[in-house]
N, C-alpha and C positions, 0 to 999 in steps of 0.2 A: 729651430734650431736643428743643423743634419750634422750626422759625425764627419770629420773628415776621415780620408781612408785608412789614415793609419791606427787612428781610435776604432773605426770600424773594425778592426782587426784583433785588436785588443780584447773589446767587450764579446766577439765572437767565440774568443780562445776560452774566457770565461766561463761563458754560456755552454760550451761543447765540455769543458771542466764538469758543470754540474751535472751534466747528463751522465757522464760516468760515477756517479755518487753510486753505492751499492747497498742503502736504503732502503727500506719498502716504499712503495711508488706513492702513498699519501704524501708520507714525510722529505721522499726525495724532491717530490713536485714542490710541496712550500718551500724546502731549500733551494730549487732552483729560481723560484719567484723572486726569494730575496736575492739570490745571486745575480738576477736581471735587473734588478732595480739598482742595485751598487752596481753593476755595469753601465746601465744607462747615466746614472750619476758619474760613475767615473769618465766616460765619455763627455758630459755634456760639462765639465770643469773643465777637461783638454780644449773643448772648443770657445767655452768662455775665455779663456786665460787669452785666447787671441784677439780677444774685444776688448776687455780691460785691464789684461795685463797683469802684474802680479802684484798687486794692491788692493786694498779696500776700497768699494766702490761709494760706501752710505754708512749708514747708520751712525753711531756715536764716535767709532774709531776711523771716519772716511780717511783716507791718506796714506793709512798705515800699508808700507810695503811688507809684503809677505814672502816667507822662506818656502822652499819646497815643502818640508814638513807641514807648514801651517795650512797649507794649501791640500795636501793629502788627508790629513785631519779631520779639516772642516768642511773641505771642498766647497761646492757653489755658493753655501749660504754664509763663510767666513769673505768671500771675494764680493759678495753683492751688500754684506753689511747687514744680513738679516739674521744672524746669526743668534738665537735666543732674543727674539725680536720682543718677547713679552717683557723684558727686560730693561729694555732701554727708558722709556722714563724713569725707571729707578736710577740707570746711573747716570743720568743729567743729573737728578739730585744731588747723586754722589759726588757728581764734579765738581757741583758748588758748594759743594761743605768744606769748611775748613780741617778736614782731617791733616794730623800730623803722619800718620803710617796708616798704611793699608798693609793685611797680611792675607795674601792670597796663598790661602792652603789648601793645596790639590790644582798647581797650576798647568799643570798639562805645558801644551808647547808654549805658553805664556801671552795668549789672546789677550787675557784680562790683564794681566800685569804690565805687558807693554802699552796698551790702548790707553790706562790708566796712567802710567806713567807720562804718556805724551800729552795728555790732557790736563792733566796736575802736574804742571812744572816743580813746582814745591813741595812736593811729596813725595817721600819714600816709598819704595814699593818692596814689601819683603814676601817673597815668592817662595813657597815649601810643595815639595814634591818629594814621595819613596822612591820612585822609579829615578834611576840615571842618566837615562836616555830622554826624560820630559825634562830634566834639567838643563841639560845639554842644548835641545831645542831649544826650548827658552829663552838660554843663553845666547843663542843664534839670533831669536827673531829681536832679543833684545839690542843686540849689535849693527842689525840690519836698518834699526830703527836709533839709533844714537842715543840710548835712556839707560846703557848696559852700566851707567856712573848711579842709577837710581833704582836700579831692578837687581836687588840683594838676593841671590838663589843658595836655597838651603834644602836640608833633606828633609825628614820625618819633622813634624810639630809634634808636641805631647801639650797634654791639658795643662800641666802645670806650666809652661812657658808663656799661657796668659801674663801670669803675675809679671812679666818681666816688662808690660807695657802698660801698667798699674799708671791711670793720672795722666795718660794722654789719648787724646781724641782720635780713636781707632774706629777703621771698619776691618770685621773680618769676615772675606769673602770665601765662600767653602765649598767646596766638592770633591767628597773624598766617599764616592761608590758608596755609601751608606755606613759609615764608621762615622758619619756624623752623632750617632744616637751615643755614642762612647764619647767624643770628644765635646759636644756641645752641652754641659753641664756646668748651670752657673751655681748649684749647691755644691760642686764640688771646686769649680775655679772660679772665685767669687769675682775678681776683676771682668769677667764678661760680663755681667751687672749693667755694667757701663759704655759697653763697645757695642758699636752699632753691627748687627751680622746678617749678611745675605750668604743663604745656604741654598743648596738644591738638595731635595730631600727625596732619597730614591725609595719611593714608595713600590717599583717597581720591584725591588727585593724583598719589601714588605710593608703591605697596607696601613700598617700602623706605622711608620714612621714621622709621617708630616704631623700625627696627634703627639706621637711623644714627645718630639723636640720643641712642637710649640707651645705644649701646654708650660715647659720650664724655664720659659721667657715673659708668659703671661702677665705675670706681676710686676716685672719690672722695663718690660718694653711697650712699644704700641706693635700692634701683629698686621702684617698684611699678606696673605696669602695668595698667591699669581699662580693658575694651574698653566698648565702647555695649553698651545693655541693652534689650530692651523694657522698658514698663513702662506699668500701668493705673493711673492715679491715684484714689486713697482720695475717693470722694465723700461720705462720710458727713458730715454737718453741713452738706451744700451743697444738696445737693436733698432735696424735703420726703419725708417717709416714704412709704415704697409706690411713691414716683417710678419710673418703667421709663425708664431709659437703657437703649437700644440698644446693645449690644456694640460695635459699629463704631462709633459715636460716642463711645462709653467709649475704644477705641483712637485714636482722633483727638484727643480733649482731651488726650492726652498725647505725641502725635506730633510731633517737631523736625524732622520733612522734613531730613534728611541725605540727601545724594547718596550716600554710601558710608560708610566707616569713617574714622571719627574720634576713635581711644581716646585716651585721656589718660597721659602720663608723669609719675608724680609721683615727683621726684627728691631724697631729704632728705639734705643735707651730714653727711656722720660728722664728729664733733668732733673 
């Protein structure tokens, strides 16, 4: 893939800004490298939009209409539908499970809240985020896909709130940037013992998080631990036959720009 002329100007501007950074040389070089990667991803995203349009091309939420905010947040990974590809089989099982409600705690721009609402038309999705801008973006994405009536958006979710859903078939989908060590405590919030949980574990902040949170669920849940894995998106049917895709660009198309390990815990309540 090549940059369109306007995209090339944007990328060059980002790199030029990086060259002006006053940090010492080795740190400046590292920061410039990351700026260059983000710049290339920015250009690839803009160019890919010309091919796929503003929608999800594949994966469990294929066909979802994407807002500008969703594209800018997840870039090519959400457009191709390969975002968090490690969880795709997990979400197909979720979609086949008769949940009455899904609690998306830390919903961000709403990719999962809206995608699950589209695939599970009889389920209420309750989306929570402490960031007002994230809630606005989630609402925009829900409206764009016609599921705003079933995506209920709220602010902060507290541990005591789990008790409100006791007795229902619940999935808690949690991504709260390390605060999972405080929220996911079945000893303090017993309703969690009967809920299924999918949580992004932010070992990038503390390598012990995975072990701490997982051990709390071991007595009441079946445990599935899913590490991060590299991924090369399948571009068949997207790029023209015979099109040469630079191997580095191919890697960046599936790059989620994580700063460190963020594996997932999938905890399924035992009957």
